[in-house]
PASEBA-1860 file (N, C-alpha, C; in nm, 3 decimals):
! residues 283
1> MAETRIDR> 7.916/12.377/10.859/7.848/12.252/10.829/7.789/12.191/10.954 ~ 7.676/12.123/10.937/7.622/12.043/11.047/7.713/11.923/11.071 ~ 7.704/11.866/11.190/7.785/11.749/11.223/7.749/11.634/11.130 ~ 7.850/11.563/11.082/7.829/11.451/10.991/7.860/11.318/11.060 ~ 7.827/11.209/10.992/7.861/11.078/11.046/8.011/11.064/11.068 ~ 8.089/11.124/10.978/8.235/11.117/10.992/8.279/11.187/11.120 ~ 8.224/11.305/11.144/8.257/11.378/11.269/8.221/11.294/11.391 ~ 8.103/11.236/11.389/8.057/11.156/11.504/8.142/11.032/11.523
9> RFAALRAE> 8.182/10.968/11.415/8.262/10.846/11.426/8.400/10.876/11.485 ~ 8.467/10.980/11.436/8.598/11.011/11.491/8.590/11.062/11.634 ~ 8.481/11.130/11.670/8.462/11.171/11.809/8.446/11.048/11.898 ~ 8.371/10.949/11.850/8.352/10.826/11.927/8.484/10.750/11.941 ~ 8.562/10.746/11.835/8.692/10.679/11.841/8.784/10.750/11.939 ~ 8.780/10.882/11.938/8.862/10.958/12.032/8.823/10.927/12.176 ~ 8.692/10.915/12.198/8.644/10.883/12.333/8.688/10.744/12.376 ~ 8.700/10.652/12.279/8.746/10.517/12.310/8.898/10.512/12.327
17> GRPGLVCF> 8.968/10.618/12.287/9.113/10.620/12.298/9.183/10.535/12.195 ~ 9.122/10.521/12.078/9.185/10.440/11.975/9.167/10.503/11.838 ~ 9.252/10.465/11.743/9.233/10.510/11.605/9.127/10.426/11.535 ~ 9.087/10.472/11.417/8.989/10.398/11.339/9.053/10.326/11.221 ~ 8.983/10.226/11.172/9.025/10.155/11.051/8.936/10.202/10.936 ~ 9.000/10.258/10.834/8.930/10.307/10.716/8.957/10.208/10.603 ~ 8.852/10.150/10.548/8.866/10.043/10.448/8.819/10.089/10.311 ~ 8.904/10.072/10.212/8.871/10.106/10.073/8.839/9.979/9.994
25> VTAGDPDL> 8.727/9.982/9.924/8.694/9.879/9.825/8.638/9.950/9.702 ~ 8.648/9.886/9.588/8.599/9.944/9.464/8.456/9.899/9.439 ~ 8.367/9.994/9.416/8.227/9.962/9.390/8.215/9.878/9.263 ~ 8.143/9.766/9.275/8.119/9.682/9.158/8.225/9.579/9.130 ~ 8.326/9.569/9.216/8.435/9.472/9.198/8.411/9.350/9.285 ~ 8.407/9.229/9.230/8.424/9.192/9.089/8.292/9.195/9.011 ~ 8.180/9.209/9.084/8.048/9.223/9.024/7.960/9.293/9.126 ~ 7.845/9.339/9.083/7.761/9.421/9.170/7.715/9.346/9.294
33> DTSKAILA> 7.666/9.225/9.280/7.612/9.152/9.395/7.721/9.121/9.497 ~ 7.837/9.076/9.450/7.946/9.046/9.543/7.996/9.173/9.610 ~ 8.003/9.282/9.535/8.048/9.408/9.591/7.951/9.456/9.700 ~ 7.822/9.440/9.678/7.723/9.475/9.781/7.743/9.391/9.907 ~ 7.772/9.264/9.887/7.793/9.175/10.002/7.917/9.215/10.081 ~ 8.024/9.251/10.010/8.146/9.297/10.077/8.117/9.423/10.156 ~ 8.052/9.519/10.092/8.021/9.645/10.158/7.940/9.623/10.285 ~ 7.839/9.538/10.277/7.753/9.511/10.392/7.828/9.445/10.506
41> ALPEAGAD> 7.932/9.366/10.473/8.004/9.289/10.575/8.116/9.367/10.641 ~ 8.158/9.478/10.583/8.276/9.548/10.634/8.263/9.600/10.777 ~ 8.151/9.661/10.816/8.145/9.713/10.954/8.161/9.605/11.060 ~ 8.094/9.492/11.042/8.106/9.385/11.141/8.247/9.329/11.145 ~ 8.315/9.331/11.031/8.453/9.281/11.027/8.550/9.376/11.097 ~ 8.511/9.503/11.113/8.597/9.595/11.186/8.622/9.729/11.120 ~ 8.557/9.756/11.006/8.575/9.886/10.940/8.500/9.994/11.017 ~ 8.570/10.101/11.050/8.508/10.215/11.117/8.457/10.318/11.018
49> VIELGMPF> 8.526/10.333/10.908/8.488/10.421/10.798/8.512/10.345/10.669 ~ 8.423/10.363/10.572/8.438/10.294/10.444/8.462/10.395/10.333 ~ 8.567/10.371/10.254/8.588/10.445/10.131/8.543/10.355/10.016 ~ 8.448/10.404/9.938/8.395/10.328/9.826/8.447/10.392/9.698 ~ 8.530/10.317/9.627/8.591/10.370/9.506/8.492/10.378/9.391 ~ 8.491/10.492/9.323/8.410/10.509/9.203/8.495/10.464/9.083 ~ 8.460/10.355/9.018/8.545/10.303/8.910/8.566/10.407/8.800 ~ 8.688/10.411/8.752/8.725/10.505/8.647/8.830/10.439/8.559
57> SDPMAEGP> 8.826/10.470/8.430/8.915/10.403/8.335/9.060/10.450/8.343 ~ 9.085/10.565/8.408/9.222/10.617/8.412/9.255/10.668/8.552 ~ 9.262/10.576/8.650/9.291/10.618/8.788/9.439/10.643/8.809 ~ 9.483/10.767/8.784/9.626/10.797/8.770/9.706/10.783/8.898 ~ 9.642/10.795/9.014/9.717/10.785/9.140/9.723/10.643/9.194 ~ 9.662/10.551/9.123/9.651/10.414/9.173/9.756/10.323/9.110 ~ 9.802/10.228/9.190/9.888/10.123/9.139/9.807/10.013/9.074 ~ 9.873/9.908/9.025/9.804/9.801/8.954/9.686/9.739/9.029
65> PIQLASQR> 9.692/9.715/9.161/9.577/9.649/9.226/9.446/9.724/9.210 ~ 9.447/9.856/9.236/9.322/9.931/9.226/9.288/9.962/9.081 ~ 9.387/9.978/8.995/9.359/9.990/8.852/9.282/9.868/8.802 ~ 9.330/9.749/8.841/9.265/9.626/8.796/9.126/9.613/8.857 ~ 9.109/9.658/8.981/8.977/9.653/9.043/8.878/9.740/8.966 ~ 8.922/9.859/8.924/8.836/9.946/8.843/8.802/9.880/8.710 ~ 8.901/9.815/8.649/8.875/9.748/8.522/8.773/9.636/8.539 ~ 8.787/9.558/8.646/8.690/9.450/8.670/8.550/9.506/8.690
73> ALAAGQTM> 8.541/9.613/8.767/8.409/9.671/8.795/8.346/9.728/8.668 ~ 8.423/9.800/8.590/8.369/9.857/8.467/8.329/9.748/8.368 ~ 8.410/9.642/8.361/8.377/9.530/8.272/8.248/9.461/8.315 ~ 8.220/9.464/8.445/8.098/9.402/8.497/7.977/9.495/8.486 ~ 7.998/9.616/8.434/7.886/9.706/8.409/7.858/9.808/8.518 ~ 7.957/9.833/8.606/7.934/9.929/8.714/7.922/10.071/8.659 ~ 7.827/10.146/8.713/7.804/10.285/8.675/7.791/10.369/8.801 ~ 7.788/10.500/8.784/7.768/10.588/8.899/7.632/10.564/8.963
81> VKTLDMVR> 7.532/10.543/8.881/7.398/10.515/8.934/7.401/10.391/9.022 ~ 7.468/10.287/8.978/7.476/10.164/9.057/7.558/10.185/9.184 ~ 7.663/10.268/9.177/7.742/10.295/9.296/7.658/10.366/9.401 ~ 7.582/10.465/9.361/7.496/10.536/9.456/7.385/10.444/9.508 ~ 7.336/10.356/9.423/7.236/10.258/9.468/7.294/10.164/9.573 ~ 7.423/10.130/9.560/7.488/10.048/9.661/7.485/10.116/9.797 ~ 7.515/10.245/9.798/7.513/10.320/9.925/7.371/10.325/9.980 ~ 7.275/10.351/9.894/7.134/10.357/9.937/7.091/10.223/9.999
89> DFRTRDAD> 7.130/10.113/9.936/7.097/9.981/9.989/7.166/9.957/10.123 ~ 7.292/9.997/10.134/7.367/9.983/10.259/7.298/10.057/10.373 ~ 7.245/10.174/10.345/7.183/10.256/10.448/7.052/10.195/10.502 ~ 6.994/10.102/10.430/6.874/10.036/10.484/6.907/9.947/10.601 ~ 7.037/9.912/10.616/7.079/9.824/10.726/7.177/9.890/10.822 ~ 7.242/9.995/10.779/7.344/10.059/10.861/7.330/10.210/10.849 ~ 7.287/10.272/10.956/7.265/10.417/10.955/7.382/10.494/11.013 ~ 7.486/10.424/11.059/7.592/10.490/11.135/7.729/10.491/11.070
97> TPIVLMGY> 7.766/10.386/10.998/7.901/10.378/10.943/7.920/10.479/10.831 ~ 8.018/10.568/10.844/8.040/10.668/10.739/8.087/10.604/10.608 ~ 8.036/10.658/10.498/8.080/10.617/10.365/8.132/10.738/10.289 ~ 8.255/10.725/10.239/8.320/10.829/10.160/8.337/10.775/10.019 ~ 8.291/10.850/9.920/8.317/10.813/9.782/8.452/10.868/9.742 ~ 8.537/10.780/9.689/8.673/10.820/9.651/8.696/10.793/9.503 ~ 8.761/10.888/9.438/8.792/10.865/9.298/8.833/10.993/9.228 ~ 8.788/11.006/9.105/8.834/11.111/9.016/8.715/11.193/8.966
105> YNPIFAYG> 8.745/11.314/8.921/8.639/11.410/8.891/8.563/11.375/8.764 ~ 8.627/11.312/8.667/8.563/11.289/8.537/8.426/11.221/8.548 ~ 8.410/11.110/8.623/8.278/11.048/8.631/8.172/11.138/8.696 ~ 8.214/11.223/8.790/8.120/11.316/8.852/8.079/11.424/8.753 ~ 8.175/11.478/8.681/8.147/11.580/8.581/8.052/11.527/8.475 ~ 8.076/11.402/8.433/7.988/11.343/8.332/7.846/11.322/8.387 ~ 7.836/11.291/8.514/7.705/11.271/8.579/7.632/11.403/8.598 ~ 7.710/11.511/8.618/7.654/11.642/8.647/7.671/11.676/8.794
113> NERFLADA> 7.743/11.783/8.824/7.777/11.813/8.962/7.656/11.827/9.053 ~ 7.561/11.910/9.015/7.444/11.933/9.100/7.365/11.804/9.120 ~ 7.346/11.731/9.013/7.274/11.604/9.023/7.349/11.506/9.113 ~ 7.481/11.501/9.095/7.562/11.409/9.175/7.552/11.442/9.324 ~ 7.571/11.567/9.361/7.567/11.605/9.502/7.430/11.578/9.563 ~ 7.325/11.607/9.487/7.190/11.580/9.538/7.167/11.431/9.556 ~ 7.206/11.351/9.456/7.183/11.206/9.462/7.272/11.140/9.567 ~ 7.396/11.188/9.579/7.487/11.130/9.678/7.435/11.156/9.819
121> GAAGVDGL> 7.392/11.279/9.845/7.338/11.310/9.977/7.214/11.230/10.008 ~ 7.126/11.215/9.910/7.003/11.139/9.931/7.031/10.991/9.954 ~ 7.137/10.939/9.892/7.171/10.798/9.906/7.232/10.767/10.041 ~ 7.291/10.868/10.107/7.355/10.845/10.236/7.505/10.853/10.234 ~ 7.561/10.917/10.130/7.705/10.941/10.124/7.740/11.051/10.224 ~ 7.856/11.038/10.289/7.896/11.134/10.391/8.009/11.227/10.348 ~ 8.092/11.182/10.255/8.205/11.264/10.216/8.263/11.223/10.083 ~ 8.354/11.305/10.033/8.417/11.283/9.904/8.569/11.297/9.916
129> IIVDLPPE> 8.640/11.211/9.846/8.784/11.229/9.822/8.801/11.227/9.671 ~ 8.832/11.341/9.614/8.848/11.352/9.468/8.994/11.384/9.441 ~ 9.065/11.285/9.395/9.211/11.288/9.390/9.265/11.398/9.301 ~ 9.196/11.427/9.192/9.253/11.517/9.091/9.191/11.656/9.092 ~ 9.129/11.697/9.203/9.079/11.833/9.216/9.161/11.906/9.322 ~ 9.253/11.994/9.282/9.336/12.066/9.379/9.258/12.178/9.446 ~ 9.313/12.238/9.551/9.245/12.349/9.619/9.210/12.465/9.528 ~ 9.292/12.485/9.425/9.265/12.595/9.332/9.132/12.578/9.259
137> ADDELCVP> 9.077/12.458/9.259/8.950/12.430/9.192/8.836/12.410/9.291 ~ 8.849/12.465/9.412/8.748/12.441/9.515/8.607/12.483/9.473 ~ 8.595/12.589/9.394/8.462/12.634/9.354/8.392/12.533/9.262 ~ 8.472/12.444/9.201/8.416/12.347/9.105/8.327/12.244/9.175 ~ 8.378/12.186/9.284/8.302/12.080/9.351/8.311/12.088/9.503 ~ 8.427/12.127/9.556/8.448/12.124/9.701/8.348/12.213/9.774 ~ 8.342/12.340/9.739/8.253/12.433/9.809/8.106/12.392/9.792 ~ 8.061/12.356/9.671/7.923/12.307/9.659/7.897/12.182/9.742
145> ALRAGLNF> 7.996/12.093/9.754/7.978/11.972/9.836/7.960/12.009/9.982 ~ 8.041/12.103/10.032/8.027/12.146/10.170/7.890/12.207/10.194 ~ 7.842/12.285/10.100/7.709/12.346/10.113/7.600/12.239/10.113 ~ 7.627/12.128/10.044/7.530/12.018/10.039/7.539/11.927/10.161 ~ 7.633/11.956/10.253/7.644/11.877/10.375/7.738/11.759/10.366 ~ 7.821/11.755/10.262/7.916/11.645/10.245/8.056/11.693/10.285 ~ 8.126/11.613/10.365/8.265/11.644/10.395/8.349/11.632/10.268 ~ 8.445/11.721/10.254/8.539/11.714/10.142/8.676/11.689/10.202
153> IRLATPTT> 8.728/11.570/10.179/8.850/11.522/10.245/8.966/11.539/10.148 ~ 9.069/11.604/10.195/9.182/11.635/10.108/9.300/11.544/10.140 ~ 9.383/11.522/10.038/9.506/11.445/10.053/9.624/11.538/10.084 ~ 9.705/11.500/10.181/9.836/11.561/10.203/9.940/11.455/10.177 ~ 10.054/11.493/10.123/10.156/11.398/10.081/10.291/11.433/10.143 ~ 10.391/11.346/10.128/10.525/11.380/10.179/10.584/11.506/10.117 ~ 10.534/11.548/10.001/10.587/11.668/9.935/10.503/11.793/9.966 ~ 10.399/11.780/10.049/10.318/11.896/10.088/10.389/11.970/10.200
161> DDRRLPQV> 10.459/12.077/10.167/10.539/12.147/10.267/10.452/12.244/10.347 ~ 10.515/12.313/10.444/10.440/12.400/10.533/10.381/12.521/10.462 ~ 10.436/12.560/10.350/10.377/12.670/10.274/10.251/12.625/10.201 ~ 10.251/12.502/10.153/10.137/12.451/10.076/10.027/12.397/10.166 ~ 10.064/12.345/10.283/9.968/12.274/10.368/9.846/12.358/10.406 ~ 9.860/12.485/10.445/9.739/12.562/10.479/9.639/12.571/10.364 ~ 9.689/12.581/10.241/9.599/12.586/10.127/9.529/12.452/10.106 ~ 9.603/12.343/10.128/9.543/12.210/10.116/9.434/12.191/10.221
169> LNNTSGFV> 9.459/12.242/10.341/9.363/12.223/10.451/9.243/12.316/10.442 ~ 9.254/12.424/10.366/9.142/12.516/10.351/9.024/12.442/10.288 ~ 8.909/12.451/10.351/8.785/12.385/10.307/8.786/12.233/10.326 ~ 8.894/12.179/10.380/8.895/12.036/10.412/8.811/12.012/10.536 ~ 8.737/11.903/10.538/8.656/11.869/10.655/8.649/11.717/10.669 ~ 8.600/11.671/10.783/8.590/11.527/10.808/8.719/11.471/10.863 ~ 8.818/11.456/10.778/8.953/11.419/10.821/9.050/11.453/10.710 ~ 9.178/11.447/10.742/9.284/11.466/10.643/9.342/11.329/10.612
177> YYVSIRGV> 9.357/11.300/10.484/9.414/11.173/10.440/9.561/11.197/10.409 ~ 9.651/11.142/10.492/9.794/11.156/10.466/9.843/11.039/10.382 ~ 9.892/11.070/10.264/9.950/10.971/10.172/10.092/10.944/10.217 ~ 10.118/10.826/10.268/10.242/10.800/10.341/10.363/10.772/10.254 ~ 10.343/10.758/10.124/10.456/10.728/10.035/10.450/10.818/9.913 ~ 10.563/10.832/9.847/10.565/10.896/9.716/10.529/10.792/9.612 ~ 10.451/10.831/9.513/10.414/10.737/9.408/10.269/10.695/9.418 ~ 10.238/10.581/9.359/10.100/10.535/9.349/10.071/10.431/9.457
185> TGTASPDA> 9.944/10.398/9.472/9.901/10.306/9.576/9.958/10.166/9.554 ~ 9.984/10.098/9.666/10.017/9.957/9.662/10.153/9.922/9.607 ~ 10.246/10.020/9.602/10.374/9.992/9.537/10.492/9.999/9.632 ~ 10.474/10.046/9.754/10.586/10.060/9.847/10.534/10.050/9.989 ~ 10.628/10.033/10.083/10.592/10.027/10.224/10.632/10.157/10.292 ~ 10.542/10.221/10.364/10.576/10.347/10.430/10.667/10.327/10.548 ~ 10.743/10.431/10.582/10.834/10.429/10.695/10.763/10.487/10.817 ~ 10.760/10.411/10.926/10.682/10.451/11.043/10.733/10.582/11.104
193> NSVAQAVK> 10.863/10.601/11.111/10.917/10.723/11.169/10.882/10.846/11.086 ~ 10.891/10.832/10.954/10.856/10.943/10.867/10.709/10.977/10.879 ~ 10.626/10.874/10.889/10.482/10.896/10.904/10.452/10.969/11.034 ~ 10.517/10.929/11.142/10.493/10.993/11.272/10.529/11.140/11.267 ~ 10.642/11.174/11.205/10.682/11.314/11.195/10.586/11.393/11.108 ~ 10.538/11.332/10.999/10.446/11.401/10.910/10.312/11.428/10.979 ~ 10.262/11.330/11.055/10.135/11.350/11.125/10.148/11.461/11.227 ~ 10.260/11.466/11.300/10.283/11.573/11.397/10.281/11.709/11.328
201> RINRHTTL> 10.342/11.715/11.211/10.347/11.842/11.138/10.207/11.885/11.094 ~ 10.129/11.791/11.044/9.992/11.823/11.002/9.909/11.868/11.122 ~ 9.929/11.802/11.235/9.853/11.836/11.355/9.882/11.979/11.404 ~ 9.996/12.032/11.367/10.026/12.170/11.405/9.943/12.270/11.325 ~ 9.887/12.223/11.214/9.811/12.312/11.126/9.660/12.292/11.135 ~ 9.613/12.184/11.196/9.470/12.154/11.196/9.431/12.070/11.317 ~ 9.305/12.082/11.355/9.250/11.996/11.460/9.174/11.878/11.401 ~ 9.168/11.869/11.270/9.100/11.757/11.206/9.173/11.626/11.232
209> PVAVGFGV> 9.100/11.514/11.238/9.168/11.384/11.246/9.256/11.361/11.124 ~ 9.362/11.287/11.143/9.454/11.253/11.033/9.454/11.101/11.018 ~ 9.422/11.054/10.898/9.427/10.911/10.866/9.542/10.885/10.770 ~ 9.615/10.777/10.793/9.733/10.744/10.713/9.701/10.628/10.620 ~ 9.733/10.645/10.493/9.707/10.539/10.396/9.816/10.529/10.291 ~ 9.794/10.444/10.192/9.887/10.406/10.084/9.993/10.313/10.140 ~ 9.986/10.186/10.106/10.092/10.092/10.140/10.073/10.016/10.269 ~ 9.961/10.036/10.339/9.938/9.964/10.465/9.887/9.823/10.432
217> KTVEQARA> 9.962/9.723/10.476/9.927/9.586/10.441/9.927/9.491/10.561 ~ 10.002/9.522/10.665/10.022/9.426/10.772/9.964/9.475/10.904 ~ 9.943/9.379/10.995/9.896/9.412/11.129/9.996/9.503/11.200 ~ 10.124/9.475/11.180/10.228/9.556/11.245/10.223/9.701/11.197 ~ 10.204/9.721/11.067/10.191/9.856/11.015/10.066/9.924/11.072 ~ 9.956/9.852/11.075/9.831/9.909/11.127/9.849/9.952/11.272 ~ 9.918/9.870/11.350/9.940/9.902/11.491/10.034/10.023/11.504 ~ 10.140/10.026/11.426/10.238/10.135/11.435/10.178/10.267/11.391
225> FGAVADGV> 10.105/10.267/11.282/10.048/10.393/11.233/9.930/10.436/11.319 ~ 9.859/10.340/11.373/9.749/10.373/11.462/9.796/10.442/11.589 ~ 9.920/10.418/11.628/9.975/10.479/11.749/10.004/10.627/11.730 ~ 10.014/10.673/11.603/10.049/10.813/11.579/9.942/10.889/11.503 ~ 9.843/10.818/11.448/9.740/10.883/11.367/9.601/10.852/11.422 ~ 9.503/10.923/11.371/9.364/10.902/11.414/9.295/10.792/11.335 ~ 9.355/10.754/11.223/9.298/10.649/11.141/9.403/10.584/11.055 ~ 9.379/10.459/11.017/9.468/10.383/10.929/9.384/10.336/10.810
233> VVGSALVN> 9.432/10.366/10.690/9.357/10.334/10.568/9.419/10.213/10.500 ~ 9.336/10.117/10.465/9.382/10.001/10.388/9.298/9.990/10.262 ~ 9.364/9.968/10.149/9.292/9.959/10.023/9.345/9.849/9.932 ~ 9.471/9.863/9.891/9.527/9.767/9.794/9.522/9.624/9.847 ~ 9.545/9.606/9.977/9.542/9.471/10.034/9.402/9.409/10.019 ~ 9.299/9.492/10.026/9.162/9.440/10.016/9.126/9.408/9.871 ~ 9.163/9.496/9.778/9.130/9.465/9.638/9.215/9.349/9.587 ~ 9.336/9.332/9.643/9.414/9.214/9.609/9.347/9.086/9.660
241> AVRDSLVD> 9.284/9.095/9.776/9.212/8.980/9.830/9.097/8.941/9.738 ~ 9.028/9.041/9.684/8.923/9.012/9.586/8.984/8.940/9.466 ~ 9.088/8.997/9.409/9.152/8.939/9.290/9.195/8.794/9.315 ~ 9.259/8.770/9.430/9.314/8.637/9.456/9.207/8.532/9.482 ~ 9.084/8.577/9.512/8.977/8.482/9.541/8.901/8.440/9.415 ~ 8.928/8.507/9.303/8.850/8.482/9.182/8.896/8.355/9.111 ~ 8.804/8.293/9.044/8.833/8.179/8.957/8.780/8.213/8.819 ~ 8.870/8.215/8.722/8.833/8.256/8.586/8.767/8.393/8.585
249> GRATGRTV> 8.815/8.481/8.673/8.765/8.618/8.678/8.633/8.636/8.748 ~ 8.580/8.530/8.807/8.449/8.537/8.871/8.461/8.518/9.022 ~ 8.367/8.579/9.094/8.364/8.564/9.239/8.340/8.420/9.278 ~ 8.390/8.384/9.394/8.369/8.250/9.448/8.311/8.263/9.588 ~ 8.285/8.151/9.650/8.234/8.153/9.786/8.335/8.206/9.886 ~ 8.461/8.223/9.842/8.566/8.274/9.931/8.585/8.424/9.923 ~ 8.523/8.490/9.826/8.556/8.629/9.798/8.526/8.723/9.915 ~ 8.404/8.719/9.965/8.367/8.809/10.075/8.450/8.779/10.199
257> DAVCGIVR> 8.466/8.651/10.231/8.543/8.612/10.349/8.690/8.650/10.336 ~ 8.744/8.646/10.215/8.884/8.682/10.194/8.908/8.828/10.231 ~ 8.816/8.914/10.189/8.828/9.056/10.221/8.809/9.078/10.371 ~ 8.703/9.020/10.425/8.671/9.043/10.566/8.775/8.984/10.660 ~ 8.841/8.878/10.617/8.947/8.819/10.700/9.062/8.917/10.720 ~ 9.101/8.986/10.613/9.207/9.086/10.625/9.162/9.203/10.710 ~ 9.037/9.246/10.692/8.984/9.357/10.772/8.988/9.321/10.920 ~ 8.948/9.198/10.953/8.949/9.156/11.094/9.090/9.159/11.151
265> ELAQGVRT> 9.187/9.113/11.074/9.326/9.113/11.121/9.376/9.255/11.144 ~ 9.354/9.342/11.046/9.403/9.479/11.058/9.327/9.556/11.166 ~ 9.199/9.526/11.183/9.123/9.590/11.290/9.180/9.554/11.426 ~ 9.225/9.431/11.440/9.288/9.391/11.566/9.416/9.470/11.590 ~ 9.494/9.490/11.484/9.615/9.570/11.497/9.583/9.713/11.537 ~ 9.484/9.773/11.472/9.445/9.910/11.504/9.394/9.920/11.647 ~ 9.314/9.823/11.688/9.253/9.829/11.821/9.353/9.802/11.934 ~ 9.467/9.747/11.901/9.569/9.723/12.005/9.678/9.830/12.002
273> SRRPEAEQ> 9.659/9.932/11.919/9.750/10.047/11.923/9.681/10.156/12.003 ~ 9.759/10.223/12.086/9.700/10.326/12.171/9.766/10.460/12.143 ~ 9.682/10.563/12.133/9.733/10.697/12.114/9.800/10.745/12.242 ~ 9.920/10.804/12.234/9.988/10.851/12.354/9.905/10.948/12.437 ~ 9.827/11.037/12.372/9.748/11.133/12.448/9.636/11.065/12.525 ~ 9.585/10.951/12.471/9.482/10.877/12.543/9.538/10.819/12.670 ~ 9.663/10.770/12.664/9.725/10.715/12.781/9.750/10.823/12.887 ~ 9.787/10.943/12.838/9.811/11.053/12.929/9.683/11.094/13.000
281> EQA> 9.570/11.094/12.926/9.443/11.133/12.984/9.399/11.036/13.093 ~ 9.436/10.906/13.073/9.394/10.806/13.170/9.487/10.800/13.291 ~ 9.607/10.858/13.277/9.707/10.853/13.385/9.664/10.937/13.505
END
């Protein structure tokens, strides 16, 4: 594959000696215009990489916060066409921040794989995280996505042992997303020591950056995980900020600022964590 925005962003972060903040929001939540405003504001607030959730009616790996975000977006009329249009609009102002579409295979299959990959690439999408497509189904979407120039980012979990990990990493590009807890998003707090050991184990199998997500909510967590990983992913905390800002289910003047306020706080935590190897290089 040619170098992608994701590759360039993690290379730049490595040169700075710091991890990146990866921010997840659901496309179209709570409505299209507000969602566009949130997306546009994320880089300035501190997002290094953006994961844009593709709303789906049955997001099986998600806890209540992201499930509800998908429901709000679908109720507001969000479609795949509108999600790709959001990325296209974002690219008119930001040519550098990587955008990863995250979600489930059903909406892509319904859209049509070839059409989706062509339209996603043209819109300015950089990568995909498709939760319910295992390595055994790589020919379905993963390999065609790589041929189309899109990174295909795979999830590794606490139950991904050393026998399974090489298969998970095969055809993975961009970065590896380490799911730090068992279960669904937003339901538990990860253990920093366990995360550190898991990242070390993954690093023995790949040179790809490793980003840690699921359950990251606080500045302290962002700082701790940033010290051992190449990226820290936050999602449920941001969609909860959207939910808590609504009045009668509608966006308010506080909605965008509520999301960006959390991003700014967590970005500060990430930026004040230092990778041990960066310190060694400077010594």
